[in-house]
DSSP file (Angstrom, degrees, kcal/mol; ACC not computed):
  #  RESIDUE AA STRUCTURE BP1 BP2  ACC     N-H-->O    O-->H-N    N-H-->O    O-->H-N    TCO  KAPPA ALPHA  PHI   PSI    X-CA   Y-CA   Z-CA
    1    1 A M              0   0    0      0, 0.0     2,-0.4     0, 0.0     0, 0.0   0.000 360.0 360.0 360.0 132.9  -22.3   17.5   17.5
    2    2 A T        -     0   0    0      6,-0.0     2,-0.3     0, 0.0     0, 0.0  -0.807 360.0-157.9 -99.5 134.8  -20.9   14.2   16.1
    3    3 A H        -     0   0    0     -2,-0.4     2,-0.1     1,-0.1     0, 0.0  -0.787  19.5-116.1-105.9 151.5  -19.8   14.0   12.5
    4    4 A S     >  -     0   0    0     -2,-0.3     4,-2.9     1,-0.1     5,-0.2  -0.341  37.5-103.0 -70.6 167.1  -19.4   10.8   10.4
    5    5 A E  H  > S+     0   0    0      1,-0.2     4,-2.0     2,-0.2     5,-0.1   0.903 124.9  48.8 -60.5 -40.8  -16.0   10.0    9.2
    6    6 A S  H  > S+     0   0    0      2,-0.2     4,-2.7     1,-0.2    -1,-0.2   0.911 112.5  47.1 -64.2 -43.9  -16.9   11.3    5.7
    7    7 A D  H  > S+     0   0    0      2,-0.2     4,-2.9     1,-0.2     5,-0.5   0.905 109.9  53.7 -64.6 -42.6  -18.4   14.5    7.1
    8    8 A T  H  X>S+     0   0    0     -4,-2.9     5,-2.1     2,-0.2     4,-1.7   0.906 112.7  44.2 -58.5 -42.2  -15.4   15.1    9.3
    9    9 A R  I  <>S+     0   0    0     -4,-2.0     5,-3.2    -5,-0.2    -2,-0.2   0.971 119.0  40.9 -69.0 -50.6  -13.1   14.8    6.3
   10   10 A S  I  <5S+     0   0    0     -4,-2.7    -2,-0.2     1,-0.2    -1,-0.2   0.811 125.9  32.6 -70.5 -29.7  -15.2   16.9    4.0
   11   11 A K  I  <5S+     0   0    0     -4,-2.9    -1,-0.2    -5,-0.2    -3,-0.2   0.736 135.1  15.2 -97.4 -26.0  -16.1   19.7    6.4
   12   12 A L  I  X5S+     0   0    0     -4,-1.7     4,-1.4    -5,-0.5    -3,-0.2   0.793 125.8  37.0-116.1 -56.2  -13.1   19.9    8.7
   13   13 A I  I  ><S+     0   0    0     -5,-2.1     4,-2.7     2,-0.2     5,-0.2   0.971 114.1  48.9 -72.6 -54.5  -10.0   18.1    7.4
   14   14 A D  H  ><S+     0   0    0     -5,-3.2     4,-2.8     1,-0.2     5,-0.2   0.910 112.5  47.6 -58.2 -46.3  -10.1   18.9    3.6
   15   15 A P  H  > S+     0   0    0      0, 0.0     4,-2.7     0, 0.0    -1,-0.2   0.909 112.5  51.1 -62.2 -37.6  -10.8   22.7    4.1
   16   16 A S  H  X S+     0   0    0     -4,-1.4     4,-1.3     2,-0.2    -2,-0.2   0.915 111.5  46.9 -63.2 -43.1   -7.9   22.9    6.6
   17   17 A I  H  <>S+     0   0    0     -4,-2.7     5,-2.4     2,-0.2     4,-0.4   0.919 112.9  49.5 -62.6 -43.4   -5.6   21.1    4.2
   18   18 A K  H ><5S+     0   0    0     -4,-2.8     3,-1.8     1,-0.2    -2,-0.2   0.924 107.5  52.9 -61.7 -45.6   -6.6   23.3    1.4
   19   19 A D  H 3<5S+     0   0    0     -4,-2.7    -1,-0.2     1,-0.3    -2,-0.2   0.795 108.6  52.3 -60.1 -28.3   -6.1   26.5    3.4
   20   20 A S  T 3<5S-     0   0    0     -4,-1.3    -1,-0.3    -3,-0.2    -2,-0.2   0.503 115.5-116.7 -84.9  -6.2   -2.6   25.3    4.2
   21   21 A G  T < 5S+     0   0    0     -3,-1.8    -3,-0.2    -4,-0.4    -2,-0.1   0.760  80.2 120.4  78.1  25.0   -1.8   24.7    0.6
   22   22 A W      < +     0   0    0     -5,-2.4    -4,-0.2    -6,-0.1     2,-0.1   0.294  29.9 120.0-109.1  10.6   -1.3   21.0    0.9
   23   23 A L  S    S-     0   0    0     -6,-0.3     3,-0.1    -5,-0.2    -9,-0.0  -0.458  73.0 -94.7 -72.2 151.9   -3.9   19.5   -1.4
   24   24 A E        -     0   0    0      1,-0.1    -1,-0.1    -2,-0.1    27,-0.0  -0.176  46.4 -93.6 -63.1 156.7   -2.5   17.3   -4.2
   25   25 A S        -     0   0    0      2,-0.2    -1,-0.1     1,-0.1    -3,-0.0  -0.304  19.3-134.5 -69.9 151.7   -1.8   18.8   -7.6
   26   26 A K  S    S+     0   0    0     -3,-0.1    -1,-0.1    26,-0.0    25,-0.1   0.655  88.6  84.8 -82.0 -16.7   -4.5   18.6  -10.3
   27   27 A D  S >  S-     0   0    0      1,-0.1     3,-1.6    23,-0.1    -2,-0.2  -0.779  70.7-153.5 -89.2 117.2   -1.8   17.5  -12.8
   28   28 A P  T 3  S+     0   0    0      0, 0.0    28,-0.1     0, 0.0    -1,-0.1   0.691  91.9  62.1 -64.0 -15.4   -1.3   13.7  -12.6
   29   29 A L  T >  S+     0   0    0      2,-0.1     3,-2.1    20,-0.1     4,-0.4   0.611  74.5 108.7 -89.0 -11.6    2.3   14.1  -13.8
   30   30 A D  T <  S+     0   0    0     -3,-1.6    -5,-0.1     1,-0.3    -6,-0.0  -0.489  90.5  14.8 -63.0 130.3    3.4   16.3  -10.8
   31   31 A G  T 3> S+     0   0    0     -2,-0.2     4,-1.8    18,-0.1    -1,-0.3   0.446  89.2 121.1  84.6   1.3    5.7   14.1   -8.7
   32   32 A L  H <> S+     0   0    0     -3,-2.1     4,-2.5     1,-0.2     5,-0.2   0.925  72.1  54.2 -63.3 -43.2    6.1   11.5  -11.4
   33   33 A Q  H  > S+     0   0    0     -4,-0.4     4,-2.5     1,-0.2    -1,-0.2   0.895 106.4  52.1 -59.8 -39.2   10.0   12.0  -11.5
   34   34 A Q  H  > S+     0   0    0      2,-0.2     4,-2.3     1,-0.2    -1,-0.2   0.918 110.0  49.1 -62.0 -41.8   10.1   11.4   -7.7
   35   35 A S  H  X S+     0   0    0     -4,-1.8     4,-2.7     1,-0.2    -2,-0.2   0.893 110.7  50.4 -62.2 -40.0    8.2    8.1   -8.2
   36   36 A I  H  X S+     0   0    0     -4,-2.5     4,-2.4     2,-0.2    -2,-0.2   0.900 108.2  52.8 -67.7 -39.7   10.5    7.1  -11.0
   37   37 A N  H  X S+     0   0    0     -4,-2.5     4,-1.8     2,-0.2    -2,-0.2   0.921 111.9  45.1 -61.3 -44.7   13.5    7.8   -8.8
   38   38 A Y  H  X S+     0   0    0     -4,-2.3     4,-2.3     1,-0.2    -2,-0.2   0.941 111.5  53.4 -63.2 -45.0   12.1    5.6   -6.0
   39   39 A A  H  X>S+     0   0    0     -4,-2.7     5,-2.7     1,-0.2     4,-0.7   0.884 106.3  52.6 -59.1 -39.9   11.2    2.9   -8.5
   40   40 A Q  H ><5S+     0   0    0     -4,-2.4     3,-0.7     3,-0.2    -1,-0.2   0.922 110.3  47.9 -61.5 -43.1   14.7    2.8   -9.9
   41   41 A R  H 3<5S+     0   0    0     -4,-1.8    -2,-0.2     1,-0.2    -1,-0.2   0.883 117.4  41.6 -65.0 -38.4   16.1    2.3   -6.3
   42   42 A L  H 3<5S-     0   0    0     -4,-2.3    -1,-0.2    -5,-0.1    -2,-0.2   0.418 110.0-122.0 -91.1   2.3   13.6   -0.5   -5.6
   43   43 A K  T <<5 +     0   0    0     -3,-0.7     2,-0.4    -4,-0.7    -3,-0.2   0.918  54.2 160.6  57.4  49.2   14.0   -2.0   -9.0
   44   44 A I      < -     0   0    0     -5,-2.7    -1,-0.2    -8,-0.1    16,-0.1  -0.830  33.0-152.3-102.6 139.0   10.3   -1.7   -9.9
   45   45 A D  S    S+     0   0    0     -2,-0.4    15,-3.0     1,-0.1    16,-0.7   0.775  71.8  41.0 -86.9 -26.7    9.3   -1.8  -13.5
   46   46 A F  E     -A   59   0A   0     13,-0.2     2,-0.4    14,-0.1    13,-0.2  -0.971  58.2-168.7-131.8 140.1    6.2    0.3  -13.7
   47   47 A V  E     -A   58   0A   0     11,-2.4    11,-3.0    -2,-0.4     2,-0.4  -0.966   7.5-159.4-126.2 141.6    5.1    3.6  -12.0
   48   48 A Y  E     -A   57   0A   0     -2,-0.4     2,-0.4     9,-0.2     9,-0.2  -0.968   6.9-174.5-125.7 140.4    1.6    5.0  -11.9
   49   49 A A  E     +A   56   0A   0      7,-2.3     7,-3.1    -2,-0.4     2,-0.3  -0.989  12.6 168.6-129.4 137.7    0.5    8.6  -11.3
   50   50 A T  E     -A   55   0A   0     -2,-0.4     5,-0.2     5,-0.2   -23,-0.1  -0.991  36.5-161.0-147.9 154.6   -3.0    9.8  -10.9
   51   51 A N        -     0   0    0      3,-1.2     4,-0.1    -2,-0.3    -1,-0.1   0.164  69.9 -93.1-112.9  14.3   -5.1   12.8   -9.9
   52   52 A G  S    S+     0   0    0      2,-0.5     3,-0.1   -24,-0.0   -26,-0.0   0.252 122.5  52.8  92.7 -11.9   -8.2   10.6   -9.5
   53   53 A H  S    S+     0   0    0      1,-0.4     2,-0.3     0, 0.0    -1,-0.0   0.672 108.4  37.5-121.4 -40.9   -9.4   11.2  -13.0
   54   54 A K        -     0   0    0      2,-0.0    -3,-1.2    13,-0.0    -2,-0.5  -0.890  65.9-152.6-116.0 148.3   -6.5   10.4  -15.3
   55   55 A I  E     -AB  50  68A   0     13,-0.7    13,-2.7    -2,-0.3     2,-0.5  -0.982   6.3-164.4-122.3 128.3   -3.9    7.6  -14.9
   56   56 A Y  E     -AB  49  67A   0     -7,-3.1    -7,-2.3    -2,-0.5     2,-0.5  -0.950   3.7-162.1-112.3 128.9   -0.4    7.8  -16.2
   57   57 A E  E     -AB  48  66A   0      9,-2.9     9,-2.4    -2,-0.5     2,-0.5  -0.942   3.8-169.2-111.6 128.0    1.7    4.7  -16.6
   58   58 A H  E     -AB  47  65A   0    -11,-3.0   -11,-2.4    -2,-0.5     2,-0.6  -0.980   9.5-151.8-118.6 125.6    5.5    4.9  -16.9
   59   59 A S  E  >> -AB  46  64A   0      5,-2.7     4,-1.8    -2,-0.5     5,-1.1  -0.847   8.1-167.4 -97.6 118.3    7.5    1.9  -17.9
   60   60 A L  T  45S+     0   0    0    -15,-3.0    -1,-0.1    -2,-0.6   -14,-0.1   0.714  90.0  62.7 -73.9 -19.7   11.0    1.9  -16.6
   61   61 A L  T  45S+     0   0    0    -16,-0.7    -1,-0.2     1,-0.2   -15,-0.1   0.898 117.4  26.2 -66.9 -42.3   11.7   -1.0  -18.9
   62   62 A E  T  45S-     0   0    0      2,-0.2    -2,-0.2    -3,-0.0    -1,-0.2   0.598 101.5-128.7 -96.7 -14.8   11.0    1.1  -22.0
   63   63 A G  T  <5S+     0   0    0     -4,-1.8     2,-0.3     1,-0.2    -3,-0.2   0.779  77.1  81.7  69.6  25.8   11.8    4.6  -20.5
   64   64 A K  E   < -B   59   0A   0     -5,-1.1    -5,-2.7     2,-0.0     2,-0.3  -0.963  54.5-166.2-151.7 170.8    8.5    6.1  -21.6
   65   65 A G  E     -B   58   0A   0     -2,-0.3     2,-0.3    -7,-0.3    -7,-0.3  -0.896   4.0-168.5-149.6 178.5    4.9    6.3  -20.5
   66   66 A S  E     -B   57   0A   0     -9,-2.4    -9,-2.9    -2,-0.3     2,-0.2  -0.983  37.5 -84.2-163.7 165.4    1.4    7.3  -21.5
   67   67 A F  E     -B   56   0A   0     -2,-0.3     2,-0.3   -11,-0.2   -11,-0.2  -0.577  45.6-167.6 -76.8 143.7   -2.1    7.9  -20.2
   68   68 A I  E     -B   55   0A   0    -13,-2.7   -13,-0.7    -2,-0.2     3,-0.1  -0.900  26.3-133.2-131.0 160.6   -4.2    4.7  -19.7
   69   69 A E  S    S+     0   0    0     -2,-0.3     2,-0.3     1,-0.2    -1,-0.1   0.887  86.4  11.1 -79.7 -41.8   -7.9    4.1  -19.0
   70   70 A N  S    S-     0   0    0    -15,-0.0    -1,-0.2     3,-0.0     3,-0.1  -0.940  82.9 -97.1-137.7 155.8   -7.5    1.5  -16.3
   71   71 A Y        -     0   0    0     -2,-0.3     2,-0.1     1,-0.1   -14,-0.0  -0.471  50.5-108.5 -65.9 144.7   -4.8    0.1  -14.1
   72   72 A P        -     0   0    0      0, 0.0    -1,-0.1     0, 0.0     2,-0.1  -0.398  32.8-112.0 -72.2 152.3   -3.4   -3.2  -15.4
   73   73 A T     >  -     0   0    0      1,-0.1     4,-2.2    -2,-0.1     5,-0.2  -0.312  28.3-106.0 -75.2 168.8   -4.3   -6.5  -13.7
   74   74 A L  H  > S+     0   0    0      1,-0.2     4,-2.5     2,-0.2     5,-0.2   0.900 123.1  52.3 -62.8 -40.5   -1.7   -8.5  -11.8
   75   75 A D  H  > S+     0   0    0      2,-0.2     4,-2.5     1,-0.2    -1,-0.2   0.907 107.9  51.4 -62.8 -40.6   -1.8  -11.0  -14.7
   76   76 A E  H  > S+     0   0    0      2,-0.2     4,-2.3     1,-0.2    -2,-0.2   0.924 112.0  46.4 -61.7 -44.7   -1.2   -8.3  -17.2
   77   77 A L  H  X S+     0   0    0     -4,-2.2     4,-2.3     1,-0.2    -2,-0.2   0.902 111.7  51.0 -66.5 -38.6    1.8   -7.0  -15.3
   78   78 A F  H  X S+     0   0    0     -4,-2.5     4,-2.8     1,-0.2    -2,-0.2   0.928 110.1  50.0 -62.8 -44.0    3.2  -10.4  -14.8
   79   79 A E  H  X S+     0   0    0     -4,-2.5     4,-1.5     1,-0.2    -1,-0.2   0.899 110.7  50.0 -58.7 -44.6    2.9  -11.1  -18.6
   80   80 A R  H  < S+     0   0    0     -4,-2.3     4,-0.2     1,-0.2    -1,-0.2   0.898 115.2  42.5 -62.9 -40.7    4.7   -7.8  -19.3
   81   81 A K  H  < S+     0   0    0     -4,-2.3     3,-0.2     1,-0.2    -2,-0.2   0.904 128.4  26.1 -75.4 -39.9    7.6   -8.5  -17.0
   82   82 A Y  H >< S+     0   0    0     -4,-2.8     3,-1.6    -5,-0.2    -2,-0.2   0.339  85.8 103.3-111.0   8.5    8.1  -12.2  -17.8
   83   83 A S  T 3< S+     0   0    0     -4,-1.5    -1,-0.2     1,-0.3    -3,-0.1   0.794  86.7  47.0 -64.9 -27.2    6.8  -12.6  -21.4
   84   84 A N  T 3  S+     0   0    0     -4,-0.2    -1,-0.3    -3,-0.2     2,-0.2   0.395  96.5  92.8 -94.0   3.9   10.3  -12.7  -22.8
   85   85 A Q  S <  S-     0   0    0     -3,-1.6    -3,-0.0     1,-0.1     5,-0.0  -0.626  82.0-100.0 -99.2 157.1   11.7  -15.2  -20.3
   86   86 A T     >  -     0   0    0     -2,-0.2     4,-2.0     1,-0.1     3,-0.2  -0.194  35.2-107.0 -67.2 163.0   11.9  -19.0  -20.7
   87   87 A L  H  > S+     0   0    0      1,-0.2     4,-2.9     2,-0.2     5,-0.2   0.871 119.0  58.1 -62.1 -36.7    9.3  -21.2  -19.0
   88   88 A K  H  > S+     0   0    0      1,-0.2     4,-2.2     2,-0.2    -1,-0.2   0.912 105.8  47.3 -62.9 -40.9   11.9  -22.3  -16.4
   89   89 A V  H  > S+     0   0    0      2,-0.2     4,-2.3     1,-0.2    -1,-0.2   0.911 112.0  50.7 -67.6 -40.1   12.5  -18.8  -15.3
   90   90 A K  H  X S+     0   0    0     -4,-2.0     4,-1.4     2,-0.2    -2,-0.2   0.934 109.7  51.1 -61.6 -44.6    8.8  -18.1  -15.0
   91   91 A D  H  X S+     0   0    0     -4,-2.9     4,-0.7     1,-0.2     3,-0.3   0.912 111.9  46.3 -59.5 -43.0    8.4  -21.3  -13.0
   92   92 A V  H >< S+     0   0    0     -4,-2.2     3,-0.6     1,-0.2    -1,-0.2   0.883 108.9  55.8 -65.4 -38.8   11.1  -20.2  -10.6
   93   93 A S  H 3< S+     0   0    0     -4,-2.3    -1,-0.2     1,-0.2    -2,-0.2   0.754 117.9  33.3 -68.7 -24.4    9.7  -16.7  -10.3
   94   94 A T  H 3< S+     0   0    0     -4,-1.4    -1,-0.2    -3,-0.3    -2,-0.2   0.374  85.6 123.2-112.4   4.8    6.3  -18.0   -9.2
   95   95 A Y    <<  -     0   0    0     -4,-0.7     2,-2.2    -3,-0.6     3,-0.2  -0.492  67.6-124.5 -70.3 132.4    7.3  -21.1   -7.2
   96   96 A P    >>  +     0   0    0      0, 0.0     4,-2.0     0, 0.0     3,-1.0  -0.424  42.8 164.1 -79.9  68.0    6.0  -21.0   -3.6
   97   97 A F  H 3> S+     0   0    0     -2,-2.2     4,-2.8     1,-0.3     5,-0.2   0.837  71.4  59.9 -56.4 -36.1    9.4  -21.4   -1.9
   98   98 A H  H 3> S+     0   0    0     -3,-0.2     4,-1.6     2,-0.2    -1,-0.3   0.867 107.5  46.0 -65.1 -34.5    8.0  -20.2    1.4
   99   99 A I  H <> S+     0   0    0     -3,-1.0     4,-2.4     2,-0.2    -2,-0.2   0.942 114.2  46.0 -71.4 -47.4    5.5  -23.1    1.4
  100  100 A E  H  X S+     0   0    0     -4,-2.0     4,-2.3     1,-0.2    -2,-0.2   0.874 112.2  52.4 -62.7 -36.6    8.0  -25.7    0.4
  101  101 A G  H  X S+     0   0    0     -4,-2.8     4,-2.2    -5,-0.2    -1,-0.2   0.894 109.8  49.2 -64.9 -40.2   10.4  -24.4    3.0
  102  102 A L  H  X S+     0   0    0     -4,-1.6     4,-2.4    -5,-0.2    -2,-0.2   0.906 110.4  50.4 -66.3 -42.8    7.6  -24.6    5.7
  103  103 A K  H  X S+     0   0    0     -4,-2.4     4,-2.7     1,-0.2     5,-0.2   0.923 111.6  48.4 -62.1 -44.7    6.8  -28.2    4.6
  104  104 A A  H  X S+     0   0    0     -4,-2.3     4,-2.4     1,-0.2    -1,-0.2   0.881 110.2  51.7 -62.6 -38.6   10.5  -29.2    4.9
  105  105 A S  H  X S+     0   0    0     -4,-2.2     4,-2.3     2,-0.2    -2,-0.2   0.913 110.7  47.5 -63.8 -43.3   10.8  -27.5    8.2
  106  106 A I  H  X S+     0   0    0     -4,-2.4     4,-2.5     2,-0.2    -2,-0.2   0.922 113.8  47.3 -63.4 -45.2    7.7  -29.5    9.6
  107  107 A L  H  X S+     0   0    0     -4,-2.7     4,-2.3     1,-0.2    -2,-0.2   0.897 111.6  51.0 -64.2 -39.4    9.1  -32.8    8.2
  108  108 A N  H  X S+     0   0    0     -4,-2.4     4,-2.3    -5,-0.2    -1,-0.2   0.914 111.7  47.7 -62.5 -44.4   12.5  -32.1    9.6
  109  109 A Q  H  X S+     0   0    0     -4,-2.3     4,-2.1     1,-0.2    -2,-0.2   0.910 111.9  49.7 -65.1 -43.6   10.9  -31.3   13.1
  110  110 A A  H  X S+     0   0    0     -4,-2.5     4,-1.4     1,-0.2    -1,-0.2   0.883 110.3  50.9 -61.9 -40.2    8.8  -34.5   12.9
  111  111 A F  H  X S+     0   0    0     -4,-2.3     4,-1.4     1,-0.2     3,-0.3   0.927 110.0  50.0 -65.3 -44.3   11.9  -36.6   12.0
  112  112 A R  H  < S+     0   0    0     -4,-2.3    -2,-0.2     1,-0.2    -1,-0.2   0.890 107.7  53.6 -61.6 -38.7   13.9  -35.1   15.0
  113  113 A E  H  < S+     0   0    0     -4,-2.1    -1,-0.2     1,-0.2    -2,-0.2   0.820 109.7  48.0 -67.5 -30.5   11.0  -35.9   17.4
  114  114 A K  H  <        0   0    0     -4,-1.4    -1,-0.2    -3,-0.3    -2,-0.2   0.753 360.0 360.0 -80.2 -22.8   11.0  -39.6   16.3
  115  115 A V     <        0   0    0     -4,-1.4    -1,-0.2    -3,-0.2    -2,-0.2   0.457 360.0 360.0 -83.0 360.0   14.7  -40.1   16.5
């Protein structure tokens, strides 16, 4: 008998994981400190923990956190991170260097081929 992916997970995989004691915790804060430790090493400003029902956001910039209703958008995170910086710094942080570098490389190659 063939199971769909969803059936396979719900009927075979999840029960096996549960019997082994490996299902995730119901408390969204379990494992938060480990996430904070990783974020500090990677210099990440915000950490999120969830159990699928509640979302906890911890700001490493402020050293505190709280439960939130929804994950922030990319624009909201960008504003939080760069709101106190000058326009020049914001421009540099969003400048598409990879695109400009590619253009320069193409122009350089074209110039070499003509010479």
